[in-house]
VOKE-954190 format. One record per residue (C-alpha): residue number from 1; x, y, z. Coordinates in steps of 0.25 Angstrom, whole numbers, plus 5000, padded with zeros to 4 digits. Last residue first. Layout:
BEGIN
> NUM,X,Y,Z
...
This chain:
BEGIN
> 526,4638,5177,5082
> 525,4648,5169,5090
> 524,4644,5155,5084
> 523,4643,5160,5070
> 522,4657,5165,5070
> 521,4662,5151,5076
> 520,4654,5144,5066
> 519,4660,5151,5054
> 518,4674,5148,5060
> 517,4671,5133,5062
> 516,4666,5133,5047
> 515,4678,5140,5042
> 514,4688,5130,5049
> 513,4681,5118,5044
> 512,4681,5123,5030
> 511,4695,5127,5030
> 510,4699,5113,5036
> 509,4690,5106,5026
> 508,4697,5113,5014
> 507,4711,5110,5020
> 506,4707,5095,5022
> 505,4702,5094,5008
> 504,4714,5100,5002
> 503,4723,5091,5010
> 502,4714,5079,5006
> 501,4715,5083,4991
> 500,4730,5081,4992
> 499,4729,5068,4999
> 498,4721,5062,4988
> 497,4709,5053,4992
> 496,4699,5061,4986
> 495,4706,5061,4973
> 494,4709,5075,4968
> 493,4699,5082,4958
> 492,4705,5095,4952
> 491,4694,5104,4947
> 490,4692,5107,4932
> 489,4695,5121,4926
> 488,4709,5123,4931
> 487,4713,5138,4932
> 486,4713,5138,4947
> 485,4712,5124,4954
> 484,4699,5118,4959
> 483,4700,5106,4967
> 482,4688,5096,4968
> 481,4684,5090,4981
> 480,4670,5086,4974
> 479,4661,5094,4983
> 478,4671,5101,4991
> 477,4678,5110,4981
> 476,4693,5112,4983
> 475,4699,5126,4979
> 474,4713,5130,4973
> 473,4722,5141,4976
> 472,4737,5143,4973
> 471,4742,5156,4979
> 470,4744,5167,4969
> 469,4740,5179,4977
> 468,4738,5193,4971
> 467,4727,5197,4980
> 466,4716,5198,4969
> 465,4721,5185,4963
> 464,4720,5177,4977
> 463,4706,5182,4978
> 462,4702,5178,4964
> 461,4708,5164,4967
> 460,4700,5163,4979
> 459,4687,5166,4972
> 458,4690,5157,4961
> 457,4693,5145,4970
> 456,4679,5148,4977
> 455,4672,5148,4964
> 454,4679,5135,4959
> 453,4676,5127,4971
> 452,4677,5128,4986
> 451,4686,5127,4998
> 450,4698,5135,4993
> 449,4712,5130,4994
> 448,4724,5140,4994
> 447,4738,5133,4991
> 446,4752,5136,4994
> 445,4748,5145,5006
> 444,4754,5159,5009
> 443,4764,5162,5020
> 442,4762,5175,5027
> 441,4767,5189,5022
> 440,4757,5195,5032
> 439,4751,5204,5021
> 438,4751,5192,5011
> 437,4745,5183,5021
> 436,4734,5193,5023
> 435,4731,5195,5008
> 434,4730,5180,5007
> 433,4720,5178,5018
> 432,4711,5190,5015
> 431,4710,5187,5000
> 430,4707,5172,5002
> 429,4696,5176,5012
> 428,4689,5186,5003
> 427,4689,5178,4990
> 426,4684,5166,4998
> 425,4673,5174,5003
> 424,4670,5180,4989
> 423,4668,5166,4984
> 422,4660,5161,4996
> 421,4650,5171,4994
> 420,4639,5170,5005
> 419,4635,5184,5010
> 418,4644,5196,5011
> 417,4659,5195,5008
> 416,4669,5205,5013
> 415,4672,5200,5027
> 414,4672,5185,5028
> 413,4678,5181,5041
> 412,4690,5173,5039
> 411,4697,5160,5045
> 410,4711,5156,5045
> 409,4719,5142,5047
> 408,4734,5144,5049
> 407,4734,5139,5063
> 406,4727,5126,5058
> 405,4738,5122,5048
> 404,4731,5110,5043
> 403,4739,5099,5036
> 402,4743,5097,5021
> 401,4757,5104,5022
> 400,4751,5116,5028
> 399,4736,5118,5028
> 398,4728,5131,5031
> 397,4713,5132,5032
> 396,4706,5144,5029
> 395,4692,5149,5033
> 394,4682,5160,5027
> 393,4670,5164,5035
> 392,4655,5167,5031
> 391,4644,5169,5042
> 390,4633,5178,5038
> 389,4627,5172,5025
> 388,4624,5158,5030
> 387,4636,5151,5036
> 386,4648,5152,5027
> 385,4662,5145,5028
> 384,4672,5149,5017
> 383,4684,5140,5015
> 382,4699,5143,5012
> 381,4711,5133,5012
> 380,4725,5137,5014
> 379,4736,5127,5009
> 378,4751,5127,5013
> 377,4760,5116,5008
> 376,4753,5117,4994
> 375,4766,5112,4987
> 374,4770,5123,4978
> 373,4768,5126,4963
> 372,4754,5120,4963
> 371,4749,5111,4952
> 370,4736,5107,4960
> 369,4738,5092,4959
> 368,4754,5093,4960
> 367,4753,5102,4973
> 366,4742,5094,4979
> 365,4751,5082,4977
> 364,4762,5089,4984
> 363,4752,5092,4995
> 362,4748,5078,4996
> 361,4763,5074,4997
> 360,4765,5082,5010
> 359,4778,5089,5008
> 358,4791,5082,5011
> 357,4797,5084,4998
> 356,4789,5095,4990
> 355,4802,5103,4988
> 354,4807,5091,4980
> 353,4795,5092,4970
> 352,4798,5106,4967
> 351,4813,5103,4965
> 350,4808,5092,4955
> 349,4799,5101,4947
> 348,4811,5111,4947
> 347,4820,5100,4941
> 346,4809,5097,4930
> 345,4808,5111,4927
> 344,4823,5112,4925
> 343,4823,5100,4916
> 342,4812,5106,4907
> 341,4821,5119,4906
> 340,4833,5110,4902
> 339,4825,5103,4892
> 338,4819,5115,4884
> 337,4817,5129,4889
> 336,4822,5141,4897
> 335,4834,5134,4904
> 334,4841,5141,4915
> 333,4856,5140,4912
> 332,4869,5139,4918
> 331,4880,5136,4908
> 330,4894,5130,4909
> 329,4905,5131,4899
> 328,4916,5121,4901
> 327,4928,5119,4910
> 326,4920,5114,4922
> 325,4925,5124,4932
> 324,4926,5136,4923
> 323,4912,5134,4917
> 322,4906,5132,4931
> 321,4913,5145,4936
> 320,4908,5153,4924
> 319,4894,5147,4924
> 318,4893,5150,4939
> 317,4898,5165,4936
> 316,4888,5167,4925
> 315,4876,5161,4934
> 314,4879,5171,4945
> 313,4865,5169,4950
> 312,4859,5155,4947
> 311,4849,5154,4935
> 310,4837,5147,4938
> 309,4831,5133,4935
> 308,4845,5129,4931
> 307,4853,5122,4920
> 306,4868,5120,4922
> 305,4874,5117,4908
> 304,4888,5113,4906
> 303,4888,5104,4918
> 302,4897,5106,4930
> 301,4901,5093,4937
> 300,4898,5093,4952
> 299,4906,5097,4965
> 298,4908,5112,4962
> 297,4896,5112,4954
> 296,4887,5111,4965
> 295,4894,5122,4973
> 294,4892,5132,4962
> 293,4878,5128,4959
> 292,4874,5130,4973
> 291,4881,5144,4974
> 290,4873,5148,4962
> 289,4860,5143,4967
> 288,4862,5150,4981
> 287,4868,5149,4994
> 286,4876,5161,4998
> 285,4871,5163,5011
> 284,4858,5155,5013
> 283,4849,5149,5002
> 282,4848,5135,5008
> 281,4852,5124,4999
> 280,4845,5112,4993
> 279,4850,5102,4982
> 278,4844,5091,4974
> 277,4851,5082,4963
> 276,4846,5075,4951
> 275,4854,5064,4943
> 274,4858,5059,4929
> 273,4851,5068,4919
> 272,4858,5063,4907
> 271,4864,5072,4895
> 270,4878,5069,4898
> 269,4876,5072,4913
> 268,4863,5080,4917
> 267,4861,5083,4931
> 266,4848,5087,4937
> 265,4848,5097,4948
> 264,4838,5101,4960
> 263,4839,5113,4969
> 262,4832,5118,4981
> 261,4836,5131,4987
> 260,4832,5135,5001
> 259,4827,5148,5005
> 258,4813,5143,5007
> 257,4812,5138,4993
> 256,4822,5140,4982
> 255,4820,5131,4970
> 254,4832,5127,4961
> 253,4833,5118,4948
> 252,4846,5114,4942
> 251,4850,5106,4930
> 250,4863,5101,4926
> 249,4870,5099,4913
> 248,4879,5089,4906
> 247,4879,5086,4891
> 246,4877,5073,4883
> 245,4865,5076,4874
> 244,4857,5064,4873
> 243,4849,5069,4884
> 242,4843,5063,4896
> 241,4834,5067,4908
> 240,4826,5078,4901
> 239,4815,5070,4894
> 238,4805,5073,4883
> 237,4795,5062,4879
> 236,4794,5061,4864
> 235,4803,5049,4863
> 234,4794,5042,4873
> 233,4784,5040,4861
> 232,4794,5032,4854
> 231,4795,5022,4865
> 230,4780,5018,4864
> 229,4781,5016,4849
> 228,4794,5008,4851
> 227,4787,4999,4861
> 226,4775,4996,4852
> 225,4785,4993,4841
> 224,4792,4983,4850
> 223,4778,4977,4854
> 222,4774,4975,4839
> 221,4787,4968,4836
> 220,4786,4959,4847
> 219,4771,4956,4843
> 218,4774,4952,4829
> 217,4760,4946,4828
> 216,4758,4951,4814
> 215,4747,4961,4819
> 214,4756,4965,4830
> 213,4767,4969,4820
> 212,4758,4977,4811
> 211,4752,4984,4823
> 210,4766,4988,4828
> 209,4770,4992,4814
> 208,4758,5001,4813
> 207,4762,5007,4827
> 206,4776,5009,4822
> 205,4771,5018,4811
> 204,4761,5025,4820
> 203,4773,5028,4829
> 202,4781,5034,4818
> 201,4770,5043,4813
> 200,4766,5047,4827
> 199,4780,5050,4832
> 198,4781,5065,4829
> 197,4795,5069,4827
> 196,4803,5076,4837
> 195,4805,5064,4847
> 194,4820,5064,4844
> 193,4819,5049,4841
> 192,4808,5051,4831
> 191,4816,5062,4824
> 190,4828,5054,4824
> 189,4821,5043,4817
> 188,4815,5052,4807
> 187,4829,5058,4804
> 186,4835,5044,4803
> 185,4825,5040,4793
> 184,4827,5053,4785
> 183,4842,5049,4785
> 182,4840,5036,4779
> 181,4831,5040,4767
> 180,4843,5044,4758
> 179,4851,5032,4762
> 178,4839,5023,4759
> 177,4837,5030,4745
> 176,4852,5027,4742
> 175,4850,5012,4745
> 174,4861,5003,4750
> 173,4866,5006,4764
> 172,4854,5015,4766
> 171,4847,5001,4767
> 170,4832,5005,4770
> 169,4832,4998,4783
> 168,4822,4990,4791
> 167,4814,4985,4779
> 166,4819,4970,4781
> 165,4826,4970,4768
> 164,4834,4983,4773
> 163,4837,4977,4786
> 162,4843,4964,4779
> 161,4854,4972,4773
> 160,4855,4982,4761
> 159,4868,4983,4755
> 158,4883,4987,4758
> 157,4880,4987,4773
> 156,4880,4999,4781
> 155,4887,4996,4794
> 154,4881,4995,4808
> 153,4868,4990,4801
> 152,4855,4995,4808
> 151,4849,5004,4798
> 150,4838,5014,4802
> 149,4825,5012,4793
> 148,4817,5022,4802
> 147,4807,5012,4807
> 146,4816,5000,4807
> 145,4827,5007,4815
> 144,4816,5012,4825
> 143,4810,4998,4826
> 142,4824,4992,4829
> 141,4827,5003,4839
> 140,4815,5000,4848
> 139,4815,5011,4857
> 138,4819,5010,4872
> 137,4828,4998,4869
> 136,4830,4997,4884
> 135,4815,4994,4886
> 134,4804,5004,4886
> 133,4805,5019,4888
> 132,4817,5028,4890
> 131,4822,5032,4876
> 130,4834,5041,4879
> 129,4834,5046,4868
> 128,4841,5049,4855
> 127,4856,5049,4851
> 126,4862,5055,4838
> 125,4875,5048,4833
> 124,4888,5042,4839
> 123,4890,5030,4848
> 122,4889,5029,4863
> 121,4881,5039,4870
> 120,4887,5047,4881
> 119,4881,5048,4895
> 118,4894,5045,4903
> 117,4888,5031,4907
> 116,4886,5029,4892
> 115,4873,5032,4885
> 114,4865,5022,4877
> 113,4863,5020,4862
> 112,4853,5012,4854
> 111,4856,5014,4839
> 110,4849,5019,4826
> 109,4858,5019,4814
> 108,4862,5031,4806
> 107,4865,5030,4791
> 106,4878,5039,4789
> 105,4881,5036,4804
> 104,4878,5045,4815
> 103,4870,5035,4823
> 102,4856,5037,4828
> 101,4856,5034,4843
> 100,4845,5029,4852
> 99,4845,5031,4867
> 98,4842,5021,4878
> 97,4835,5019,4891
> 96,4837,5009,4902
> 95,4829,5004,4914
> 94,4833,5003,4929
> 93,4823,4996,4937
> 92,4832,4983,4940
> 91,4826,4983,4955
> 90,4840,4980,4960
> 89,4847,4990,4952
> 88,4836,5001,4955
> 87,4836,4997,4969
> 86,4851,5000,4971
> 85,4851,5014,4966
> 84,4861,5016,4955
> 83,4863,5031,4957
> 82,4867,5037,4944
> 81,4862,5026,4935
> 80,4848,5026,4942
> 79,4848,5041,4941
> 78,4850,5040,4926
> 77,4839,5029,4924
> 76,4829,5037,4933
> 75,4832,5050,4926
> 74,4829,5043,4912
> 73,4816,5036,4916
> 72,4811,5048,4923
> 71,4814,5057,4911
> 70,4806,5047,4902
> 69,4795,5047,4912
> 68,4792,5062,4911
> 67,4795,5076,4917
> 66,4804,5070,4928
> 65,4803,5071,4943
> 64,4813,5067,4953
> 63,4808,5059,4965
> 62,4816,5057,4978
> 61,4811,5045,4988
> 60,4817,5044,5002
> 59,4819,5032,5012
> 58,4817,5020,5003
> 57,4824,5008,5008
> 56,4811,5000,5011
> 55,4805,5004,4997
> 54,4817,4997,4991
> 53,4815,4984,4999
> 52,4801,4984,4995
> 51,4804,4986,4980
> 50,4814,4974,4981
> 49,4803,4965,4988
> 48,4792,4968,4978
> 47,4781,4978,4982
> 46,4768,4973,4988
> 45,4765,4986,4995
> 44,4766,5000,4989
> 43,4778,5008,4992
> 42,4785,5007,4979
> 41,4772,5012,4972
> 40,4773,5025,4979
> 39,4785,5029,4971
> 38,4778,5025,4957
> 37,4765,5032,4960
> 36,4772,5045,4965
> 35,4782,5045,4954
> 34,4772,5044,4942
> 33,4780,5041,4929
> 32,4791,5035,4938
> 31,4806,5032,4939
> 30,4814,5025,4949
> 29,4827,5027,4957
> 28,4830,5017,4969
> 27,4840,5017,4980
> 26,4845,5031,4981
> 25,4853,5033,4993
> 24,4848,5043,5003
> 23,4853,5036,5015
> 22,4838,5031,5019
> 21,4836,5025,5005
> 20,4832,5033,4993
> 19,4822,5031,4982
> 18,4823,5040,4969
> 17,4810,5042,4961
> 16,4811,5047,4946
> 15,4801,5055,4939
> 14,4787,5056,4933
> 13,4777,5064,4941
> 12,4766,5062,4952
> 11,4774,5068,4963
> 10,4780,5060,4976
> 9,4780,5067,4989
> 8,4784,5057,5000
> 7,4776,5056,5012
> 6,4767,5044,5007
> 5,4780,5036,5003
> 4,4783,5034,5018
> 3,4797,5028,5017
> 2,4799,5014,5021
> 1,4807,5012,5034
């Protein structure tokens, strides 16, 4: 039976997707700039035979977010190597990536290098990369050699060779001036490879060469230069999935919700993130983050650095035990900046996504669009219903998981406002509702929705501020169905066919219907 893709929450982010069969076995791993669009594309009609067979076997889809496409590319490649999913092999979808090495010779050369299975690099020298865009060459090593006058000879000849006469090398083997300039050329090349130097000057030089090659109808050369320009731009994209430093460390993020701890880890071996893991345990008895780490490393290799989102209790004792067991110094750290901090932020983002599993996809999309900290599982919507100057009431609809919770609806007789003043009435109703919830220690909503525009929203926000509440609050204006968000000048316009907007509209319409009915009943008995 084919999985119902409409019931799976998939974000609009870059990352990898992991398709599993009904036994939980990974059968395909892919990457995407936009996970939602890419994953849903598999379930469109008119797919080829092999893709259809893949889709028929999908029982579950897991996604892992990354901060950019380069990270997705690297994580996908490393996970494919780790799990060898059958459909990745059959569909031949695995791409390769490379590193460049500057040798440690007197007059260094520029070489292509790759990692061994253990993560080590062959040959001595300084390694740069990985380079993840384009063909297996990634960067046109020939163009870089020519641009920076890097020699290609394995051994220095006694006199200038053909490369000198072609203008590709300045012959440090023969000329003193060339020997003096060679180190500067290598330094400039390294600056480019590190992504530290601005690339505009070098890019402009390549673009001029490309135009010259094209004007002389040397189209293959022009294409090669064009690809090199594109790949050089990727050098400035930071990624965290691979490092040229061959050391081991493991990253842990932890979120506690409803007395349950949810953890996620990325494991780095020889500078490469090779896998991800998720864990959950109930906070009963002695269960804790420190006890989890202790049990985890009783069966898993201990790295030199354990990087966490929060420091576990008894950190010093854990470090001492792990150091004694492993035979080397082990450090447990919470990073404050840099690459490690970025990795922990990425893990926490993935943990937040994991908590949305099983949630209404439209609510997850609403969370993304409104930049909410939590999924708006509970929404309370307020409306004011006036009939002349004598009859004014407030009404509230309550939605749970995108559906009306009618026992939770509330109605309010306006007590403190005379005449027609919608703003003041909204202010009164909001105060009464949430002061009462606080006194009764009742559950508050994840989102407050106000029927109206900027004025109504500001009235509600003023009320919340006065009572010290920080519940997220927005408004929905009827005329153009525009969503007003605090501190954002322009309203958010969501497509009329979007399910996230339809939930807001439904909540607004229910509050309006409930308020009108209450107003009529009051007038009927007067």
